[in-house]
C-alpha positions as CSV (number, residue, x, y, z in Angstrom):
1,M,8.1,-21.9,-7.4
2,P,7.9,-18.1,-7.9
3,T,10.2,-15.9,-5.8
4,I,8.6,-12.5,-5.2
5,L,10.0,-9.3,-3.7
6,H,7.3,-7.1,-2.1
7,L,7.8,-3.3,-1.6
8,E,5.4,-1.1,0.3
9,T,6.5,2.6,0.5
10,S,3.2,4.4,-0.1
11,G,3.1,6.0,3.4
12,K,5.3,6.3,6.5
13,S,6.2,2.6,6.5
14,C,9.2,1.4,4.6
15,S,8.4,-2.3,4.3
16,V,10.0,-5.2,2.4
17,S,9.4,-8.9,2.3
18,W,10.4,-11.9,0.2
19,T,8.2,-14.9,-0.5
20,V,9.0,-18.2,-2.1
21,D,6.0,-20.1,-3.5
22,G,3.7,-17.9,-1.4
23,V,5.6,-18.5,1.8
24,C,7.3,-15.5,3.6
25,V,11.0,-16.2,4.1
26,A,12.0,-12.7,5.3
27,D,10.3,-9.4,6.1
28,E,10.9,-6.1,7.9
29,T,8.9,-2.9,8.3
30,I,10.3,0.4,9.6
31,V,7.7,3.1,10.4
32,S,9.0,6.7,10.8
33,E,7.4,10.1,10.9
34,H,10.1,11.2,8.5
35,F,10.4,9.7,5.1
36,I,13.4,7.3,5.3
37,H,12.6,5.3,2.2
38,A,15.4,6.7,0.1
39,E,18.0,5.8,2.7
40,Q,16.6,2.5,4.0
41,L,14.8,0.8,1.1
42,H,17.7,-0.7,-0.9
43,P,19.8,-1.7,2.1
44,L,16.7,-3.4,3.6
45,I,16.1,-5.3,0.3
46,E,19.7,-6.6,0.3
47,Q,19.7,-7.4,4.0
48,L,16.6,-9.5,3.7
49,R,17.7,-11.2,0.5
50,T,21.0,-12.2,2.1
51,Q,19.2,-13.3,5.3
52,A,16.9,-15.6,3.2
53,S,19.8,-16.8,1.0
54,I,18.0,-15.8,-2.2
55,S,19.9,-15.4,-5.4
56,W,18.9,-12.5,-7.7
57,N,18.8,-14.9,-10.7
58,T,15.9,-16.8,-9.1
59,L,13.7,-13.7,-8.7
60,S,10.4,-14.1,-10.6
61,A,8.6,-10.8,-9.9
62,I,8.6,-7.7,-7.8
63,A,5.3,-6.5,-6.4
64,V,5.0,-2.8,-5.5
65,S,2.2,-0.8,-3.8
66,K,1.2,1.6,-6.6
67,G,-0.9,4.1,-4.6
68,P,-2.7,6.2,-3.8
69,G,-0.4,7.6,-1.1
70,S,2.6,9.8,-0.6
71,Y,4.0,11.2,-3.8
72,T,7.6,10.8,-2.6
73,G,7.1,7.4,-1.1
74,L,5.4,6.0,-4.2
75,R,8.0,7.4,-6.5
76,I,10.8,5.8,-4.5
77,G,9.1,2.4,-4.3
78,V,8.1,2.3,-8.0
79,S,11.6,3.5,-9.1
80,A,13.3,0.8,-7.1
81,A,10.9,-1.9,-8.4
82,K,11.4,-0.8,-12.0
83,G,15.1,-0.6,-11.7
84,L,15.4,-4.0,-10.2
85,C,13.1,-5.5,-12.9
86,Y,15.3,-4.1,-15.6
87,A,18.4,-5.5,-13.9
88,T,17.1,-9.0,-13.2
89,G,14.4,-9.5,-15.9
90,A,11.8,-10.0,-13.2
91,K,8.1,-9.3,-13.9
92,L,6.5,-6.2,-12.4
93,I,3.3,-6.5,-10.3
94,A,1.5,-3.4,-9.1
95,L,-1.1,-3.5,-6.3
96,D,-3.6,-0.8,-5.3
97,T,-2.8,0.4,-1.8
98,T,-6.4,0.6,-0.7
99,A,-7.0,-3.0,-1.9
100,I,-3.9,-4.1,0.2
101,L,-5.5,-2.5,3.3
102,A,-9.0,-3.9,2.6
103,N,-7.8,-7.4,1.8
104,E,-5.8,-7.6,5.1
105,I,-8.5,-6.4,7.4
106,I,-11.3,-8.5,5.8
107,R,-9.3,-11.6,6.6
108,T,-9.9,-11.1,10.3
109,H,-13.1,-8.9,10.3
110,S,-15.9,-10.3,8.2
111,D,-18.9,-9.0,10.1
112,Y,-19.2,-5.6,8.4
113,D,-21.3,-4.5,5.5
114,L,-18.6,-2.2,4.1
115,V,-14.8,-1.7,4.6
116,L,-13.3,1.7,3.9
117,P,-9.5,1.8,3.6
118,M,-8.4,5.4,4.2
119,I,-5.0,6.9,3.4
120,D,-4.0,10.2,5.1
121,A,-3.9,13.0,2.5
122,G,-3.4,15.9,4.9
123,R,-5.7,17.9,7.1
124,M,-9.2,16.3,7.0
125,E,-8.7,14.7,3.6
126,V,-8.2,11.0,2.9
127,Y,-7.8,8.8,-0.2
128,C,-10.6,6.4,0.3
129,A,-12.2,3.4,-1.5
130,V,-15.2,1.2,-0.5
131,F,-15.2,-2.6,-0.5
132,N,-17.8,-5.1,0.6
133,A,-17.1,-8.0,3.1
134,H,-16.0,-10.2,0.2
135,S,-13.2,-7.8,-0.9
136,D,-15.1,-6.7,-3.9
137,R,-14.5,-3.0,-4.7
138,I,-17.8,-1.0,-4.5
139,K,-16.3,2.5,-5.1
140,V,-13.0,3.5,-6.8
141,D,-10.3,5.5,-5.0
142,E,-11.3,9.1,-4.4
143,A,-10.0,12.1,-2.5
144,R,-12.6,12.8,0.2
145,I,-13.1,15.3,3.0
146,I,-14.1,13.7,6.3
147,D,-17.2,15.5,7.7
148,D,-20.8,14.8,8.6
149,A,-21.9,14.6,5.0
150,F,-19.4,11.9,4.3
151,F,-20.9,9.6,6.9
152,R,-24.5,10.3,6.0
153,E,-23.7,8.4,2.7
154,F,-23.3,5.2,4.7
155,E,-26.3,5.4,7.2
156,G,-27.8,2.0,8.0
157,K,-24.6,0.2,7.2
158,K,-22.1,-1.4,9.6
159,I,-18.7,0.1,8.5
160,L,-15.1,-0.7,9.2
161,L,-12.4,1.9,8.6
162,T,-8.8,1.0,8.2
163,G,-5.5,2.7,7.2
164,D,-3.6,5.7,8.6
165,G,-6.4,8.1,7.6
166,A,-9.0,6.2,9.7
167,A,-7.9,7.9,12.9
168,K,-9.3,11.2,11.6
169,C,-12.8,9.6,11.9
170,A,-12.6,9.1,15.7
171,P,-15.3,11.8,16.4
172,W,-17.8,9.7,14.4
173,A,-17.0,6.3,16.0
174,S,-20.1,4.3,17.1
175,A,-21.4,0.8,17.4
176,A,-21.9,0.8,13.6
177,L,-18.6,2.5,12.8
178,S,-15.4,0.7,13.9
179,I,-12.0,2.3,13.4
180,H,-8.7,0.3,13.0
181,P,-5.9,2.7,12.0
182,N,-2.8,1.0,10.6
183,Y,-0.2,1.3,7.8
184,P,0.0,-1.0,4.8
185,T,3.0,-3.3,4.9
186,A,4.7,-5.7,2.5
187,P,3.4,-8.9,4.2
188,M,-0.2,-7.6,3.5
189,M,0.6,-7.9,-0.2
190,H,1.5,-11.6,-0.3
191,S,-1.8,-13.1,-1.3
192,L,-2.7,-10.4,-3.8
193,A,0.7,-10.6,-5.4
194,T,0.6,-14.4,-5.6
195,A,-2.8,-14.2,-7.2
196,A,-1.6,-11.6,-9.7
197,F,1.5,-13.7,-10.6
198,N,-0.6,-16.8,-11.1
199,S,-3.0,-14.9,-13.4
200,G,-0.2,-13.2,-15.3
201,A,-1.3,-9.7,-14.3
202,F,2.0,-7.9,-15.0
203,E,2.8,-4.3,-15.8
204,D,4.9,-2.8,-18.6
205,V,8.1,-1.9,-16.8
206,A,8.9,0.9,-19.3
207,Y,5.6,2.7,-19.1
208,F,4.2,2.0,-15.6
209,E,3.7,5.0,-13.3
210,P,2.5,5.2,-9.7
211,F,-1.2,6.0,-9.1
212,Y,-0.9,9.4,-7.4
213,L,-4.7,10.1,-7.6
214,K,-4.1,13.8,-7.2
215,E,-1.7,15.9,-9.2
216,Y,1.5,16.7,-7.3
217,V,1.9,20.3,-6.2
218,P,5.4,21.1,-4.9
219,G,5.6,23.2,-1.8
220,I,7.9,26.0,-0.9
221,S,11.2,25.0,0.5
222,K,11.7,25.8,4.2
223,R,15.4,26.4,3.7
224,S,16.5,30.0,3.4
225,V,18.6,30.9,0.4
226,L,21.1,33.8,1.0
């Protein structure tokens, strides 16, 4: 029976869950406008592990949301996953964040031609992918600007938008374009992580890096230096 720890920190949600043989035994998600991952992630992992009475030596794998998403959030989640894999000998599973969002919404909404998971990338930009109603990926993750030209691409199709970037598309909402904003969470990862574990789709712990999609550009600190 595989015991898997799931970590989702790609956006504003700091989310952790534990599954044993595909069944969730503990989970919690904290959503904050401020990034709290560095302070909350490890205490949350330990709190839920204790709550579920799981021993570290029974851990089979750690599944982490690999991006795209927030540079800081991804770095924290992947660093935690890799560190715990080194310490416990657990396998590392990396799941695409847009696939997590698409897989979850398709479970309950199957009457659409296309599903577009969208992750907020600032201003009117999103990280976006395209899936069909069977969870097959049609287009890879891309950084896209939301405007009239973007939606002309999908004329004649019934489209479902999901993810925290979907709210930016409200002005284009119609009978053929449905919007369901949400954040990816650890429980959304369960079926994908179990499938990856069963197929042996593991990452090299030493060399794995998050999928940032765009190169990180540091901003100017708001703190004044005297």
